[in-house]
C-alpha atoms as an extended CHARMM CRD file, in Angstrom:
* protein
*
       115  EXT
         1         1  MET       CA             -0.1890000000        0.0390000000        0.1720000000  PROA      1               0.0000000000
         2         2  LYS       CA              1.4600000000        3.4390000000       -0.9370000000  PROA      2               0.0000000000
         3         3  ALA       CA              0.9630000000        6.3460000000        0.7200000000  PROA      3               0.0000000000
         4         4  ASN       CA             -1.8940000000        8.5860000000       -0.7790000000  PROA      4               0.0000000000
         5         5  SER       CA             -0.5260000000       11.7390000000        0.9720000000  PROA      5               0.0000000000
         6         6  LYS       CA              1.4350000000       13.7660000000        3.0000000000  PROA      6               0.0000000000
         7         7  ASN       CA             -0.1460000000       13.0110000000        5.8660000000  PROA      7               0.0000000000
         8         8  ARG       CA              0.1570000000        8.9840000000        5.5480000000  PROA      8               0.0000000000
         9         9  ARG       CA              2.9650000000        7.3610000000        6.3950000000  PROA      9               0.0000000000
        10        10  THR       CA              4.2690000000        4.5410000000        3.5450000000  PROA      10              0.0000000000
        11        11  CYS       CA              4.5720000000        0.7420000000        3.9870000000  PROA      11              0.0000000000
        12        12  LYS       CA              7.9050000000        1.1200000000        4.5630000000  PROA      12              0.0000000000
        13        13  GLU       CA              7.4130000000        4.1520000000        7.3290000000  PROA      13              0.0000000000
        14        14  ILE       CA              4.8270000000        1.9740000000        9.1940000000  PROA      14              0.0000000000
        15        15  GLN       CA              7.0770000000       -1.4540000000        9.2070000000  PROA      15              0.0000000000
        16        16  SER       CA              9.7470000000        0.9400000000       11.2530000000  PROA      16              0.0000000000
        17        17  LEU       CA              7.2480000000        1.2700000000       13.6330000000  PROA      17              0.0000000000
        18        18  ILE       CA              6.5150000000       -2.4650000000       14.3810000000  PROA      18              0.0000000000
        19        19  PRO       CA              8.6510000000       -2.6990000000       16.9970000000  PROA      19              0.0000000000
        20        20  GLY       CA              8.0720000000        0.1830000000       18.8110000000  PROA      20              0.0000000000
        21        21  TYR       CA              4.0940000000       -1.2210000000       18.2260000000  PROA      21              0.0000000000
        22        22  LEU       CA              4.4940000000       -4.8330000000       19.9630000000  PROA      22              0.0000000000
        23        23  SER       CA              6.4670000000       -3.0710000000       23.1410000000  PROA      23              0.0000000000
        24        24  GLU       CA              3.8580000000       -0.2590000000       23.7290000000  PROA      24              0.0000000000
        25        25  LYS       CA              5.8670000000        2.6020000000       22.7090000000  PROA      25              0.0000000000
        26        26  LEU       CA              4.3870000000        4.6980000000       20.5040000000  PROA      26              0.0000000000
        27        27  THR       CA              2.6440000000        7.5600000000       20.6000000000  PROA      27              0.0000000000
        28        28  VAL       CA             -1.0760000000        8.0360000000       20.2430000000  PROA      28              0.0000000000
        29        29  SER       CA             -1.2290000000        9.4280000000       16.7620000000  PROA      29              0.0000000000
        30        30  GLU       CA              2.0330000000        6.7770000000       16.0650000000  PROA      30              0.0000000000
        31        31  ALA       CA             -1.0290000000        3.7830000000       17.0510000000  PROA      31              0.0000000000
        32        32  ARG       CA             -3.6350000000        5.8130000000       15.5690000000  PROA      32              0.0000000000
        33        33  GLU       CA             -2.1550000000        5.3360000000       11.6490000000  PROA      33              0.0000000000
        34        34  PHE       CA             -0.3800000000        2.0050000000       12.5620000000  PROA      34              0.0000000000
        35        35  THR       CA             -4.1270000000        0.1800000000       13.2640000000  PROA      35              0.0000000000
        36        36  GLY       CA             -5.4730000000        1.8760000000       10.4630000000  PROA      36              0.0000000000
        37        37  HSD       CA             -2.5960000000        0.8770000000        8.3060000000  PROA      37              0.0000000000
        38        38  ILE       CA             -2.3740000000       -2.6650000000        8.8790000000  PROA      38              0.0000000000
        39        39  ARG       CA             -6.1640000000       -2.8570000000        9.1280000000  PROA      39              0.0000000000
        40        40  LYS       CA             -6.0120000000       -1.6820000000        4.8390000000  PROA      40              0.0000000000
        41        41  CYS       CA             -2.2940000000       -3.1850000000        4.2420000000  PROA      41              0.0000000000
        42        42  ARG       CA             -1.8330000000       -6.8630000000        3.9670000000  PROA      42              0.0000000000
        43        43  ASP       CA              2.0380000000       -6.3790000000        3.5770000000  PROA      43              0.0000000000
        44        44  CYS       CA              2.1350000000       -4.9260000000        6.9430000000  PROA      44              0.0000000000
        45        45  ARG       CA              0.0410000000       -7.2060000000        8.5160000000  PROA      45              0.0000000000
        46        46  GLU       CA              2.0980000000       -9.9230000000        7.1040000000  PROA      46              0.0000000000
        47        47  GLU       CA              4.8280000000       -8.2000000000        8.4330000000  PROA      47              0.0000000000
        48        48  ILE       CA              3.2320000000       -7.7980000000       11.9120000000  PROA      48              0.0000000000
        49        49  GLU       CA              2.5100000000      -10.8440000000       12.5050000000  PROA      49              0.0000000000
        50        50  ILE       CA              6.2160000000      -12.2140000000       11.2520000000  PROA      50              0.0000000000
        51        51  SER       CA              7.2890000000      -10.2540000000       14.0370000000  PROA      51              0.0000000000
        52        52  TYR       CA              5.1870000000      -10.9870000000       16.2190000000  PROA      52              0.0000000000
        53        53  LEU       CA              5.7800000000      -14.7330000000       15.5250000000  PROA      53              0.0000000000
        54        54  LEU       CA              9.3220000000      -13.9260000000       15.9520000000  PROA      54              0.0000000000
        55        55  ASP       CA              8.8460000000      -11.6050000000       19.2230000000  PROA      55              0.0000000000
        56        56  GLN       CA              6.2210000000      -13.4890000000       21.4960000000  PROA      56              0.0000000000
        57        57  GLY       CA              5.3520000000      -15.6910000000       19.5570000000  PROA      57              0.0000000000
        58        58  ILE       CA              8.1520000000      -18.3200000000       19.7760000000  PROA      58              0.0000000000
        59        59  ALA       CA              8.1160000000      -17.4500000000       24.0510000000  PROA      59              0.0000000000
        60        60  ARG       CA              4.5800000000      -18.3740000000       24.4370000000  PROA      60              0.0000000000
        61        61  VAL       CA              5.2850000000      -21.9730000000       22.0840000000  PROA      61              0.0000000000
        62        62  GLU       CA              8.0480000000      -22.5940000000       24.7400000000  PROA      62              0.0000000000
        63        63  ARG       CA              5.8000000000      -21.7650000000       27.8620000000  PROA      63              0.0000000000
        64        64  GLY       CA              3.3690000000      -24.5730000000       26.8950000000  PROA      64              0.0000000000
        65        65  GLU       CA              1.0810000000      -21.8880000000       25.6780000000  PROA      65              0.0000000000
        66        66  THR       CA             -1.3140000000      -21.8420000000       22.2540000000  PROA      66              0.0000000000
        67        67  VAL       CA             -0.9460000000      -19.1100000000       19.5570000000  PROA      67              0.0000000000
        68        68  ASN       CA             -3.6310000000      -18.1500000000       17.2420000000  PROA      68              0.0000000000
        69        69  LEU       CA             -2.1920000000      -15.9270000000       15.5240000000  PROA      69              0.0000000000
        70        70  HSD       CA             -4.3580000000      -14.0180000000       14.1630000000  PROA      70              0.0000000000
        71        71  ALA       CA             -6.9690000000      -14.2980000000       16.9740000000  PROA      71              0.0000000000
        72        72  ASP       CA             -3.9090000000      -12.4840000000       19.0560000000  PROA      72              0.0000000000
        73        73  MET       CA             -3.1460000000      -10.2650000000       16.4930000000  PROA      73              0.0000000000
        74        74  GLU       CA             -7.4490000000       -9.3260000000       16.0360000000  PROA      74              0.0000000000
        75        75  ARG       CA             -6.4970000000       -8.3080000000       19.7150000000  PROA      75              0.0000000000
        76        76  MET       CA             -3.6910000000       -6.5250000000       19.9880000000  PROA      76              0.0000000000
        77        77  LEU       CA             -5.0540000000       -4.3640000000       17.1740000000  PROA      77              0.0000000000
        78        78  GLU       CA             -8.7480000000       -4.2180000000       19.0210000000  PROA      78              0.0000000000
        79        79  GLY       CA             -6.8660000000       -3.1640000000       22.4360000000  PROA      79              0.0000000000
        80        80  THR       CA             -4.9560000000       -0.5610000000       20.8600000000  PROA      80              0.0000000000
        81        81  GLU       CA             -7.4810000000        0.9090000000       19.2030000000  PROA      81              0.0000000000
        82        82  GLU       CA             -9.8540000000        1.1070000000       22.3000000000  PROA      82              0.0000000000
        83        83  ALA       CA             -7.0690000000        2.7880000000       24.3540000000  PROA      83              0.0000000000
        84        84  VAL       CA             -6.5550000000        5.2180000000       21.1330000000  PROA      84              0.0000000000
        85        85  MET       CA            -10.3340000000        5.4350000000       21.3230000000  PROA      85              0.0000000000
        86        86  ARG       CA            -10.0720000000        5.9350000000       25.3500000000  PROA      86              0.0000000000
        87        87  LEU       CA             -7.2700000000        9.0960000000       25.3580000000  PROA      87              0.0000000000
        88        88  THR       CA             -8.5490000000       10.7310000000       22.5350000000  PROA      88              0.0000000000
        89        89  GLN       CA            -11.8390000000       10.4760000000       24.7850000000  PROA      89              0.0000000000
        90        90  PHE       CA             -9.4690000000       11.7890000000       28.0030000000  PROA      90              0.0000000000
        91        91  ARG       CA             -7.8610000000       14.2540000000       26.0400000000  PROA      91              0.0000000000
        92        92  THR       CA            -11.2490000000       16.4000000000       23.9920000000  PROA      92              0.0000000000
        93        93  ALA       CA            -12.6270000000       16.3530000000       28.1380000000  PROA      93              0.0000000000
        94        94  VAL       CA             -9.6200000000       17.7630000000       29.1980000000  PROA      94              0.0000000000
        95        95  TYR       CA            -10.1810000000       20.6240000000       26.5850000000  PROA      95              0.0000000000
        96        96  LEU       CA            -13.4980000000       20.9380000000       27.2880000000  PROA      96              0.0000000000
        97        97  VAL       CA            -12.8730000000       21.0350000000       30.6870000000  PROA      97              0.0000000000
        98        98  GLU       CA            -10.2520000000       23.6300000000       30.5860000000  PROA      98              0.0000000000
        99        99  MET       CA            -12.2400000000       25.9960000000       27.7130000000  PROA      99              0.0000000000
       100       100  THR       CA            -15.0440000000       26.4250000000       29.8770000000  PROA      100             0.0000000000
       101       101  ALA       CA            -13.0480000000       27.5990000000       33.1880000000  PROA      101             0.0000000000
       102       102  VAL       CA            -11.5850000000       30.2400000000       30.7510000000  PROA      102             0.0000000000
       103       103  PHE       CA            -14.6650000000       31.7920000000       29.9090000000  PROA      103             0.0000000000
       104       104  VAL       CA            -15.7150000000       31.1970000000       33.6630000000  PROA      104             0.0000000000
       105       105  LEU       CA            -13.1680000000       32.8900000000       33.9640000000  PROA      105             0.0000000000
       106       106  ILE       CA            -13.6600000000       36.0080000000       31.4530000000  PROA      106             0.0000000000
       107       107  ALA       CA            -17.1310000000       35.7830000000       31.6420000000  PROA      107             0.0000000000
       108       108  GLY       CA            -15.8430000000       36.5820000000       35.9940000000  PROA      108             0.0000000000
       109       109  VAL       CA            -13.3660000000       39.3640000000       35.0340000000  PROA      109             0.0000000000
       110       110  LEU       CA            -16.0230000000       40.9360000000       32.6810000000  PROA      110             0.0000000000
       111       111  ILE       CA            -18.4790000000       40.8010000000       35.4020000000  PROA      111             0.0000000000
       112       112  THR       CA            -16.1210000000       42.4630000000       37.9970000000  PROA      112             0.0000000000
       113       113  TYR       CA            -15.1260000000       45.8940000000       35.9230000000  PROA      113             0.0000000000
       114       114  LEU       CA            -18.7630000000       46.2720000000       34.2570000000  PROA      114             0.0000000000
       115       115  PHE       CA            -20.7490000000       45.7250000000       37.1030000000  PROA      115             0.0000000000
């Protein structure tokens, strides 16, 4: 999948984020873009599956755990998407509280000087 705008990353750029994704070190915006790309791009999905198997799958098999690659990947992607959504909602709530406080402050100043 090629990048189709200046704001979108190329497959090579997305694939360079795989280690950070697997170690949960991406920023919220990187994670949002990463999961969106992985959902649409078969090549990048295959790359993360291979990296996941090498990074975590082998260790799980050695511990006697079963590995269902597709189910594991889907859980990881869903978990990331849910976390991004919660953080986005939290940031929106903080922004609204801040704007309300600014409005109240401005209203207080205006009332003080006008009356």
